[in-house]
C-alpha positions in Angstrom: -9.6 12.3 -137.7 -10.8 8.6 -138.7 -14.0 8.7 -140.9 -17.3 7.4 -139.0 -18.2 5.8 -142.3 -15.3 3.2 -142.2 -16.5 -0.4 -142.2 -14.9 -2.5 -139.3 -15.8 -5.8 -137.6 -17.2 -5.3 -134.2 -15.3 -6.6 -131.2 -16.6 -9.8 -129.7 -17.7 -8.2 -126.6 -19.5 -5.4 -128.4 -20.9 -8.2 -130.7 -22.2 -10.1 -127.7 -23.8 -6.9 -125.8 -25.6 -6.3 -128.8 -26.9 -9.7 -129.4 -27.8 -10.2 -125.8 -29.9 -6.9 -125.9 -32.2 -8.6 -128.5 -33.0 -11.1 -126.0 -32.4 -9.8 -122.4 -34.5 -6.5 -122.1 -35.2 -6.5 -118.4 -35.2 -9.0 -115.6 -38.2 -10.5 -116.7 -36.7 -11.6 -119.9 -33.7 -13.5 -118.0 -36.8 -15.2 -115.8 -38.4 -16.3 -119.1 -35.4 -17.9 -120.8 -34.4 -19.7 -117.7 -37.8 -21.1 -117.1 -38.3 -22.0 -120.5 -35.1 -24.0 -120.5 -36.4 -25.6 -117.3 -39.5 -26.6 -119.3 -37.7 -28.0 -122.3 -35.7 -29.8 -119.4 -38.7 -31.8 -118.2 -38.7 -30.1 -114.7 -41.9 -30.9 -112.7 -40.9 -28.1 -110.1 -39.7 -24.7 -111.1 -38.8 -22.3 -108.2 -37.8 -18.6 -108.9 -36.3 -16.3 -106.3 -35.9 -12.7 -107.0 -34.2 -9.8 -104.8 -34.9 -5.7 -105.9 -37.5 -7.1 -108.6 -34.6 -9.1 -110.5 -32.3 -6.2 -110.6 -30.5 -7.5 -107.5 -30.3 -11.1 -107.9 -32.4 -14.0 -109.8 -32.1 -17.7 -109.0 -33.9 -20.5 -111.1 -34.0 -23.6 -109.6 -35.5 -26.9 -111.5 -35.6 -30.6 -111.3 -35.3 -31.2 -114.7 -32.6 -33.5 -116.6 -30.0 -31.3 -115.9 -26.5 -31.2 -118.0 -23.2 -33.1 -117.9 -19.9 -31.1 -116.9 -19.2 -30.7 -120.9 -22.6 -29.8 -121.8 -22.7 -26.9 -119.0 -19.5 -25.4 -120.4 -20.7 -25.8 -124.0 -24.2 -24.2 -123.1 -22.5 -20.8 -122.7 -21.0 -20.9 -126.3 -23.2 -18.9 -128.7 -25.4 -20.9 -130.8 -25.2 -23.9 -128.8 -28.4 -25.7 -128.4 -29.7 -29.4 -127.9 -33.2 -28.6 -129.6 -31.6 -28.7 -133.3 -30.0 -31.1 -135.4 -30.3 -30.0 -139.1 -32.0 -27.3 -140.9 -35.0 -28.8 -141.6 -35.7 -29.1 -138.0 -36.4 -25.1 -138.0 -39.7 -26.2 -139.7 -40.9 -28.0 -136.7 -40.0 -26.6 -133.6 -41.7 -28.3 -130.7 -39.6 -26.8 -127.9 -39.8 -23.5 -126.2 -36.0 -22.8 -126.9 -34.1 -23.6 -129.8 -31.9 -20.4 -130.6 -28.7 -21.5 -128.2 -28.7 -17.9 -127.2 -30.3 -17.6 -123.7 -27.5 -18.4 -121.5 -24.7 -16.9 -123.3 -26.9 -13.8 -123.7 -27.8 -13.8 -119.9 -24.1 -14.2 -119.1 -22.7 -11.3 -121.5 -24.4 -8.8 -119.2 -24.2 -10.3 -115.8 -22.8 -12.3 -113.3 -23.9 -15.9 -113.7 -23.3 -19.1 -111.7 -25.0 -22.3 -112.9 -25.0 -25.6 -110.9 -26.1 -28.7 -112.7 -26.4 -32.4 -112.1 -28.1 -34.9 -114.4 -30.3 -38.0 -112.7 -28.2 -40.7 -111.2 -25.2 -38.8 -111.1 -23.2 -38.8 -107.7 -22.3 -35.3 -108.2 -22.9 -32.2 -110.3 -20.8 -29.0 -111.7 -20.6 -25.6 -111.0 -19.2 -23.0 -113.3 -19.4 -19.0 -112.8 -18.8 -16.5 -115.8 -18.7 -13.0 -115.6 -19.5 -10.5 -118.8 -19.6 -13.9 -120.8 -15.9 -14.9 -119.8 -15.3 -18.4 -117.6 -14.1 -17.5 -114.3 -14.6 -20.8 -112.4 -15.5 -24.2 -112.9 -15.1 -27.4 -110.7 -17.3 -30.3 -109.6 -19.9 -29.7 -107.2 -22.3 -31.3 -104.6 -25.9 -30.7 -106.1 -29.5 -32.3 -106.5 -30.5 -33.5 -109.8 -31.6 -30.7 -112.0 -30.0 -27.2 -112.6 -29.7 -23.9 -110.6 -28.8 -20.6 -112.1 -28.2 -17.8 -110.1 -27.7 -14.3 -112.2 -26.6 -11.2 -110.3 -25.3 -7.6 -111.3 -27.5 -7.5 -114.1 -26.5 -5.2 -117.0 -23.4 -4.1 -114.9 -21.4 -3.6 -118.1 -24.4 -2.3 -120.0 -25.3 0.9 -117.7 -27.5 2.3 -120.3 -29.5 -0.8 -120.3 -29.7 -0.4 -116.6 -30.7 3.0 -116.3 -33.5 2.6 -118.5 -35.3 -0.3 -115.9 -38.3 0.6 -114.4 -38.7 0.9 -110.5 -38.6 -2.3 -108.2 -42.0 -2.7 -107.9 -42.6 -2.5 -111.8 -40.1 -5.0 -112.8 -41.4 -7.1 -110.2 -44.8 -6.6 -111.4 -43.4 -7.7 -115.0 -42.2 -11.1 -113.4 -45.4 -12.0 -111.6 -47.5 -11.2 -114.7 -45.1 -13.5 -116.9 -44.7 -16.3 -114.8 -48.6 -16.5 -114.4 -48.9 -17.1 -118.1 -46.1 -19.8 -118.6 -47.9 -21.3 -115.2 -51.1 -21.2 -117.2 -49.4 -22.9 -120.2 -48.0 -25.6 -117.9 -50.5 -26.6 -115.4 -48.7 -30.2 -114.7 -45.5 -27.9 -113.5 -45.3 -26.6 -110.0 -44.3 -22.7 -110.0 -43.2 -21.1 -107.2 -42.1 -17.1 -107.1 -40.6 -15.8 -104.2 -38.8 -12.7 -102.7 -36.9 -12.6 -99.4 -40.2 -11.3 -97.7 -43.1 -13.2 -99.3 -44.4 -15.7 -101.9 -45.7 -13.8 -105.3 -46.9 -16.7 -106.8 -47.7 -20.5 -106.0 -49.0 -22.8 -108.3 -49.0 -26.6 -107.2 -49.3 -29.5 -109.6 -50.6 -31.6 -111.1 -53.5 -29.2 -111.9 -56.3 -28.9 -114.7 -57.1 -25.8 -116.3 -59.4 -24.3 -114.1 -57.5 -25.2 -110.9 -54.3 -23.4 -112.4 -56.5 -20.3 -113.3 -57.7 -20.3 -109.7 -54.1 -20.3 -108.5 -52.6 -17.8 -110.5 -55.6 -15.4 -111.7 -57.9 -15.7 -108.6 -60.9 -17.8 -107.6 -63.1 -15.2 -108.3 -62.1 -15.4 -112.1 -62.0 -19.1 -112.1 -65.7 -19.4 -110.7 -67.0 -17.7 -113.6 -65.3 -19.3 -116.6 -67.0 -21.8 -118.6 -64.8 -24.6 -120.6 -64.8 -24.9 -124.6 -63.3 -27.3 -126.7 -63.4 -27.4 -130.7 -61.3 -29.5 -133.1 -60.8 -29.0 -136.7 -58.4 -31.9 -138.4 -55.0 -31.4 -137.1 -56.2 -28.3 -135.2 -57.5 -28.0 -131.6 -58.4 -25.1 -129.3 -59.2 -25.8 -125.9 -59.5 -23.5 -122.7 -61.9 -21.3 -120.6 -64.0 -17.8 -121.1 -66.4 -15.9 -119.3 -69.7 -15.5 -120.3 -71.2 -11.8 -121.2 -72.5 -10.9 -117.6 -69.0 -11.1 -116.3 -66.1 -9.0 -117.2 -63.0 -7.4 -115.9 -61.5 -4.0 -116.2 -58.7 -4.4 -118.4 -57.4 -7.2 -121.0 -54.7 -8.5 -118.9 -56.6 -11.8 -118.2 -56.7 -12.8 -122.0 -53.9 -15.3 -122.6 -53.1 -17.2 -125.9 -50.8 -20.1 -125.9 -49.6 -22.0 -129.1 -48.2 -25.5 -128.4 -47.6 -24.2 -124.9 -45.8 -21.0 -126.1 -47.6 -17.7 -124.6 -47.5 -15.5 -127.7 -48.7 -12.1 -128.6 -51.0 -12.2 -131.9 -53.6 -10.0 -133.3 -55.7 -13.1 -134.2 -56.9 -13.4 -130.7 -57.8 -10.1 -130.3 -59.7 -9.9 -133.4 -61.7 -13.0 -132.6 -62.4 -11.9 -129.2 -64.0 -8.4 -130.5 -66.0 -10.5 -133.1 -67.4 -13.0 -130.6 -68.3 -10.4 -128.0 -69.3 -7.8 -130.1 -72.2 -6.3 -128.5 -72.3 -8.3 -125.4 -69.9 -6.1 -123.1 -70.3 -2.4 -122.1 -67.8 -0.2 -123.3 -64.5 -0.3 -121.3 -64.9 -4.1 -120.2 -63.3 -6.8 -121.1 -63.6 -10.7 -121.2 -61.3 -13.0 -119.4 -59.9 -15.7 -121.7 -57.3 -18.5 -121.4 -57.1 -20.3 -124.6 -54.5 -23.1 -125.9 -54.1 -23.9 -129.5 -52.4 -26.9 -130.6 -51.4 -27.5 -134.1 -48.5 -29.3 -136.0 -45.4 -27.6 -135.5 -44.8 -27.0 -139.3 -48.0 -25.1 -139.5 -46.6 -22.3 -137.3 -43.4 -20.2 -137.6 -41.9 -19.3 -134.1 -38.6 -18.2 -135.4 -40.0 -14.4 -135.9 -38.9 -12.5 -132.9 -35.6 -13.2 -130.9 -37.8 -13.1 -127.7 -40.1 -15.4 -129.5 -43.2 -13.8 -128.3 -44.4 -13.1 -131.7 -45.5 -16.2 -134.3 -46.8 -16.5 -137.6 -49.3 -19.1 -138.8 -49.2 -20.7 -142.0 -53.1 -20.2 -142.4 -54.2 -17.5 -140.4 -57.5 -17.1 -141.8 -58.4 -20.8 -140.8 -56.8 -20.3 -137.5 -58.9 -17.2 -137.2 -62.3 -19.2 -138.1 -61.6 -21.8 -135.4 -60.9 -19.3 -132.5 -63.9 -17.5 -133.6 -66.3 -20.8 -134.0 -64.9 -21.8 -130.4 -65.6 -18.7 -128.7 -69.2 -18.5 -130.0 -70.0 -21.9 -129.4 -68.4 -21.3 -125.7 -70.8 -18.5 -125.2 -73.8 -20.4 -127.0 -74.3 -18.1 -129.5 -72.7 -19.9 -132.7 -75.6 -19.7 -135.3 -73.8 -20.7 -138.4 -71.9 -23.7 -140.1 -68.3 -23.2 -139.4 -65.8 -23.2 -142.2 -64.1 -26.4 -141.1 -65.4 -29.5 -139.8 -65.5 -29.4 -135.8 -65.8 -31.8 -133.2 -67.5 -30.0 -130.4 -67.3 -30.8 -126.5 -69.7 -29.6 -124.3 -69.0 -26.3 -122.6 -71.6 -23.7 -124.1 -73.0 -21.0 -121.8 -76.5 -23.0 -121.7 -75.1 -26.4 -120.9 -72.8 -24.9 -118.4 -76.1 -23.1 -116.8 -78.1 -26.2 -116.8 -75.0 -28.0 -115.0 -75.3 -25.4 -112.1 -72.6 -22.8 -113.0 -72.0 -20.9 -109.4 -73.7 -17.7 -109.3 -71.3 -14.5 -110.1 -69.4 -13.3 -107.2 -69.3 -9.3 -106.7 -65.9 -9.2 -105.7 -63.2 -6.6 -106.6 -62.3 -5.7 -110.4 -64.3 -9.0 -111.4 -67.9 -7.9 -110.6 -70.4 -9.6 -112.4 -72.9 -7.6 -114.3 -70.7 -4.2 -114.3 -72.4 -0.6 -114.2 -71.7 1.0 -117.3 -68.2 2.7 -117.4 -68.0 6.2 -117.4 -67.0 7.9 -120.6 -63.1 8.7 -120.9 -62.2 11.8 -119.3 -61.4 14.5 -121.4 -58.1 16.9 -120.9 -60.2 18.8 -118.2 -63.6 19.8 -116.9 -65.4 21.6 -119.3 -66.7 25.0 -118.6 -70.3 25.1 -117.9 -72.0 27.0 -120.9 -74.3 29.7 -119.9 -78.1 29.3 -119.6 -80.9 31.4 -119.7 -81.3 32.2 -115.6 -84.4 30.7 -114.1 -86.5 32.1 -111.5 -87.0 29.0 -109.3 -85.0 26.7 -107.4 -84.5 22.9 -107.9 -86.0 22.2 -104.4 -89.0 24.1 -105.3 -90.2 22.3 -108.1 -93.0 20.2 -108.3 -91.8 16.6 -108.4 -93.5 14.6 -110.5 -91.6 11.4 -110.8 -88.9 9.4 -112.6 -88.9 8.7 -116.5 -87.3 5.7 -118.0 -85.2 5.2 -114.6 -83.0 8.1 -115.9 -84.6 11.4 -115.6 -86.3 13.0 -113.0 -89.6 14.8 -114.2 -90.6 18.0 -112.3 -92.9 20.8 -112.9 -92.2 24.6 -112.9 -94.4 27.9 -113.7 -92.6 27.7 -116.9 -93.1 24.4 -118.1 -91.7 20.8 -117.6 -88.2 19.9 -116.1 -86.0 17.0 -117.2 -83.0 16.2 -114.9 -80.6 13.6 -116.0 -80.0 12.0 -112.6 -76.3 10.6 -113.5 -75.1 14.1 -114.6 -77.0 15.8 -111.8 -75.2 13.6 -109.0 -72.0 13.6 -110.9 -71.7 17.6 -110.9 -72.7 17.2 -106.8 -69.8 14.8 -106.2 -67.4 16.6 -108.5 -68.1 19.9 -106.5 -67.5 18.0 -103.3 -64.3 16.5 -104.3 -62.7 19.8 -105.5 -64.1 21.8 -102.5 -60.8 21.5 -100.7 -57.6 20.0 -100.7 -58.8 17.4 -98.0 -61.9 16.2 -99.7 -64.1 14.0 -97.6 -62.7 10.3 -97.2 -63.8 7.4 -95.6 -60.9 5.2 -94.2 -61.8 1.3 -94.9 -62.1 -1.1 -91.8 -60.2 -3.6 -94.0 -58.0 -2.4 -96.8 -58.5 -4.0 -99.9 -55.8 -5.0 -102.3 -55.8 -4.1 -105.9 -53.3 -5.0 -108.5 -52.7 -2.9 -111.5 -51.2 -3.8 -114.9 -47.2 -3.8 -114.5 -46.9 -1.0 -117.4 -49.2 1.5 -115.0 -47.3 0.3 -111.4 -44.6 2.9 -111.6 -47.3 5.7 -112.6 -49.6 5.1 -109.9 -46.3 4.9 -107.4 -45.6 8.4 -108.8 -49.2 9.9 -108.3 -50.2 8.7 -105.1 -50.3 12.1 -103.9 -52.7 13.2 -106.5 -55.0 10.5 -106.0 -55.3 11.0 -102.2 -56.0 14.7 -102.8 -59.0 13.5 -104.5 -59.9 11.5 -101.9 -58.6 8.0 -102.7 -55.8 6.7 -100.4 -53.5 3.9 -101.7 -50.4 2.3 -100.3 -47.7 0.3 -102.0 -48.1 -3.5 -101.4 -45.2 -4.9 -103.5 -44.8 -5.0 -107.1 -47.9 -3.9 -108.8 -50.0 -4.4 -105.7 -51.6 -1.8 -103.8 -53.7 -1.5 -100.7 -57.0 0.7 -100.9 -57.0 2.5 -97.4 -59.5 5.1 -98.0 -62.1 6.4 -100.5 -64.4 9.0 -101.1 -68.0 8.4 -99.4 -69.4 8.5 -103.0 -67.7 5.1 -103.7 -69.1 3.3 -100.6 -71.5 1.4 -103.0 -69.5 1.2 -105.9 -66.9 -1.8 -106.9 -63.9 -0.2 -105.4 -61.1 -2.4 -106.9 -62.9 -1.9 -110.6 -62.8 2.0 -109.6 -59.3 2.2 -109.0 -58.1 -0.2 -111.8 -60.5 2.0 -114.6 -59.4 5.3 -113.0 -55.6 4.2 -113.4 -56.3 2.9 -116.8 -57.6 6.1 -117.8 -55.4 8.5 -116.3 -52.0 6.7 -116.6 -51.1 8.3 -120.0 -51.1 11.8 -118.3 -47.5 12.8 -117.5 -47.7 14.0 -113.6 -44.2 15.6 -113.6 -45.6 18.2 -116.1 -49.4 18.0 -115.5 -49.8 17.5 -111.8 -53.1 19.7 -111.6 -54.5 17.9 -114.8 -53.8 14.6 -113.0 -55.6 15.6 -110.1 -58.6 17.2 -111.9 -58.9 14.1 -114.0 -59.1 11.9 -111.0 -62.0 14.0 -109.6 -63.7 13.7 -112.7 -63.6 9.9 -113.1 -64.2 9.3 -109.4 -67.3 11.4 -109.4 -68.5 9.7 -112.4 -67.8 6.5 -111.2 -69.6 6.9 -107.9 -72.6 8.8 -109.4 -76.2 7.5 -109.6 -76.1 5.3 -113.2 -78.7 5.8 -115.6 -81.2 2.9 -115.2 -81.0 3.1 -111.2 -84.8 3.4 -109.7 -84.7 6.2 -107.1 -86.8 6.8 -104.2 -89.2 9.8 -104.1 -86.9 11.1 -101.0 -83.5 10.4 -102.8 -85.0 12.5 -105.9 -85.8 15.4 -103.7 -82.5 15.2 -101.8 -81.0 15.2 -105.2 -82.5 18.3 -106.3 -81.9 20.3 -103.0 -78.2 19.4 -103.5 -78.0 20.9 -106.8 -79.4 24.2 -105.6 -76.1 24.4 -103.2 -73.9 24.4 -106.2 -72.1 27.2 -108.0 -72.4 25.5 -110.9 -75.8 23.3 -111.8 -76.2 23.8 -115.5 -74.0 21.2 -117.0 -72.1 18.0 -115.4 -68.1 17.8 -115.3 -67.9 16.8 -118.7 -70.1 19.4 -120.3 -73.2 17.8 -120.8 -76.2 19.8 -119.8 -77.8 18.2 -116.7 -81.3 19.7 -116.8 -83.8 20.8 -119.6 -86.9 22.8 -119.8 -89.8 22.1 -122.2 -91.8 25.4 -121.9 -95.5 25.1 -121.9 -95.8 27.3 -125.1 -94.1 24.4 -126.7 -96.3 21.5 -125.2 -99.3 23.5 -126.3 -98.2 24.0 -129.7 -97.7 20.3 -129.8 -101.4 19.7 -129.3 -102.5 22.7 -131.7 -103.7 24.5 -128.6 
């Protein structure tokens, strides 16, 4: 048997598949590379058509500069690019693509058809490649621009195809990614379609606020404030949310560097510093920032997919972003480290100009109620308390203290009841009383869109959530219809409750822990629907809550294990007054 340690040269086919695997990881990667090529070609309209979440077919059509027959054939050769001429060009990359890897990498793992025609030409050119090998090429009638159709993706790399997510999840990645590209290029018309519906429509030209409204929703755009700051050759501009408006996840945080969507810790660090102490736990700001700087000050050649970058002076970039965010929030108190040119956009000036009042819609509800603590592995058994000789409904109600505690009197002393913990226990017992807990059908079902990475989890756990009283139906990609909800959520922000529940529970594996998922859903929904600390109650509401506690099997602790009432004995009160 030949030794496994022998060094050998990989076959061209295997080498091509390995190289393709670094760039083309899923259907969205195909769309990203093709759309970036279209943007570099100067396209003003880009249409993306997908079937089966991109697993069946992907087509990207643009009206860019197109290619001659010679260029079209050459574009399928590895390392062929129009973006670089000499080694020094790597130090000042100003285009989205430059490696010369996209088309050959896509062609190596699919069946690729490309039709291209430069403006002013009487005809175009068509070619077909399968597994990287050219099979057809001929003149073709075509409009100016380029059309690329990719089908049978990963047909020759079954291991890669096996690990693709569901159609809905892959489609969700597509929508999320194209939204970000559209935010970076508001001058371009973007369209994303399936055979059944349009998933994204962003007409052009638009300013940034109009583009945010088109791709992230009018509710977000209505609340965002402009910011702009300069420091020498560096400039940051964009939109950010004020402290009284937040969302349930960090999905609406986008950083673009010279028009390129990037993942960089510097934005997260600057946001954390700027919003420190301004948002409730578990809530996130919505921020879209574009940073423009000389190409030689940033290295985009760090990752094969070109999503990670490295700054030449990261501390200076951090200082600029932080100053811009703070001034946009109206909270910059210190002199910035670098000379800046401030343009209007602070919170104070925006309010003076008449910023629209927050809209309590969906997960984008302004002034959100405090987010409940993250669920623990399961409901904590209530520790035994000393038995009492009274019923809650027989207590002499005194009133409410700090809009958080119910004060009542009994023969033994003063009773303080945590209104949130008490109501949470009532709702939890109601949700677990039977396999079919009370639920209220919605007259008009609401659409909620979860993060792409959580779409598969939610799809697999719809039954468990339904058993907790929350009914949802798939609505394409990462979108779901809320059709029924527990009555306790009638006054809650329903979309936010769903998003926060999914985000908290998604790490749980339903296949091995179905009961855990159900219990955690009950915990989270009861916590989300319960009366909040700081909520003023009428006397009748307090009396009704006390009566409900008497009907529970456990009325000592909330489902998380916190005590829901406390007795201060008369003897202790007397001692405090030296009686």
